N, C-alpha and C positions, 0 to 999 in steps of 0.2 A: 504494498499500499505505500502511496507517494501523498505527503501533505506539503500544503504551505501555510506559513504563518503569517500576518499582515498585523499593522497596527489600523484599529477604525477609532475616527475623532470622534465617538458617540460613548455615550454611557453602555455597562453591560447590559443593562437592565432593559435598554431599546432598541439592542442589536439582537438580545433575544427575543424578543415581543415581536420581530421584524421577521425573523427566521423562522420562526414557529408557527408563523399566520400564511398558513397556504394560497389567500389570497392574493397576495402581497409576490410571490414567485415569480408570477408571469415579467411583474416590474423588473426585475432583474434579472431573471435568470436568460441569459442570450437564446434565442427562439424559439424558448418556453411559450405556447399558444396559450396551453389553460392545464390547471393542477386542479384538481376533483378531490376531496375528499372524500373516502368510502367509509371510515370507520373513524370513530375516535374512542381514546380512553385517556378518562381523568382530565377531559376538555382541550387534548391535545388530538393530532393528529396521528394516528397509528396508521394508518392506509391511504397512501394519496395516487392517484392517477395520471401520469403525466401525457400529455401531447405536446408534441412540439412540430415547427413548421415544416418540418423534411422530411415526416411523417411519420416518423416514430416514436410509438407509445409504449409507454410501459409502466407497471403497476410495482410501488417501494413498500416496502412495511418500516415501520418509526420504532423507536423506542428513545426514552427520554431519561436522564440523571438531572432532575432540575436544578438538586442542590451543586452539582459541578457546573450547569449549564453547558450539559452536552445533550449533542442529538446524535442517533446511531440509526444506520438505513441499508436495508439488502431488500434485494429483487423479492419479491411475493412469489414467482416462479422462475426456476431455473438460474440460478449464479454464471454459467457459462455466457450467456447472450447480456446480463443484467450488469449493473455498478454499486456497487457495495462503496460506505463510508462513514463519515462521522463527523460534526465541527463542534467546536468547543470555543467558549465565548469566556476571558479571564480579565479580568479587571485591571489594569494599567495605567496607572500615573490618571491622565487627563483623558484618559478613552478605554480603548477594549483590544486585548488584543487575542486576535481569530485564529485560530487553528482549522484547516478545511483537508482534510483528508480523502482520496477516492480510490479505489481498486475498480478498473476494469477486467467484467468476465471478458475469457478468450473466444467467445462467439462474436464479439463484437466489432465492427467492420472498423476500417481507418477512418472514414466520415464520422462514425459514430463514436469513435476515442476523441476527434477531435470538437465535434457539439461538446462533449464532458471536460473538454480541456481547463485540466485544475486549475491553472492561474489566470484563465482567462475569467472562471467563474468568481473567483475568489478577487481578483480584479473589477468585475462588475459589483457585487456585494459593496465590495467598501466604496464606490463611486457614486452608486444609489446611496447608501448612509451617508454621504457626506453632502448632497445633493440637500439645499436650504427645505426644501418642500418636506422631506422625511424627518426633519431635527425637532 
């Protein structure tokens, strides 16, 4: 699994709230057209169906460590074609340290791996969080 760490100049709680709000995902995830919550557990999405502009669709299962502000996900079906990962938000001075990790299944095509480029996702999240409209 590969990971990237970045600084977000926003409060840890704000970063967490945005990340766990599935309705916000299409606003910052490149190429994502729709994120539909299929199941909730303790008020947090435990299963989300994703539809991308590239016609790629898949469903991920989520688990949460609320105290650590950590989210983990894995494919609902078939790890070979899916993507697993985690994100963690740690307080850091006047903002938040974001650690984002992904592992692509062996069955994913190069274009699917590119769509889920780790650095691109992190950069998109940081940029969206820095936008004045999200503060």
